[in-house]
C-alpha distance (Angstrom), angle and dihedral (degrees) to the residues before:
residue distance angle dihedral
X1 . . .
X2 3.80 . .
X3 3.77 122.9 .
X4 3.78 117.5 -126.9
X5 3.81 104.3 -121.0
X6 3.78 92.2 -149.7
X7 3.80 93.1 61.5
X8 3.80 95.6 40.2
X9 3.81 94.4 61.9
X10 3.76 127.7 86.7
X11 3.80 113.9 -102.4
X12 3.79 115.7 -92.4
X13 3.78 115.7 -94.5
X14 3.78 113.1 -104.2
X15 3.80 107.1 -126.2
X16 3.80 91.6 -169.8
X17 3.81 90.7 74.2
X18 3.79 136.3 63.2
X19 3.78 113.8 -139.0
X20 3.81 100.5 -142.6
X21 3.80 91.4 -165.3
X22 3.80 93.8 55.6
X23 3.80 109.8 87.4
X24 3.81 94.3 -157.6
X25 3.82 91.9 54.6
X26 3.79 93.0 46.4
X27 3.82 90.7 47.2
X28 3.83 92.0 49.0
X29 3.80 92.7 49.9
X30 3.83 91.7 45.7
X31 3.80 92.4 52.2
X32 3.79 92.0 44.1
X33 3.81 93.3 51.4
X34 3.83 96.9 36.1
X35 3.81 94.4 -120.8
X36 3.80 136.6 113.9
X37 3.80 124.2 -86.7
X38 3.81 89.1 -115.7
X39 3.81 90.3 57.3
X40 3.81 89.8 52.6
X41 3.81 91.5 49.2
X42 3.82 90.6 48.6
X43 3.81 90.4 50.1
X44 3.81 91.0 50.4
X45 3.81 90.0 50.2
X46 3.80 94.2 48.8
X47 3.82 100.7 36.3
X48 3.79 103.3 28.4
X49 3.78 125.0 -117.0
X50 3.82 98.6 -62.5
X51 3.81 105.9 127.9
X52 3.82 91.5 -144.9
X53 3.82 93.4 52.0
X54 3.81 92.2 45.4
X55 3.81 91.8 49.9
X56 3.82 91.5 46.4
X57 3.82 89.6 51.6
X58 3.81 90.7 49.5
X59 3.79 92.1 52.0
X60 3.78 100.2 -96.6
């Protein structure tokens, strides 16, 4: 029996969201916006994980 390659892969990463628990994503967003990692985490907590909302909160 063959395995369907489409179903055997991990789901594609959603670039529209910021994963607040992932240090590399928080670090990237902090460097991009010129703010601290704590400010990014606070924005994710208050605004949700939508990248647009987080960037708007951070002044982007």
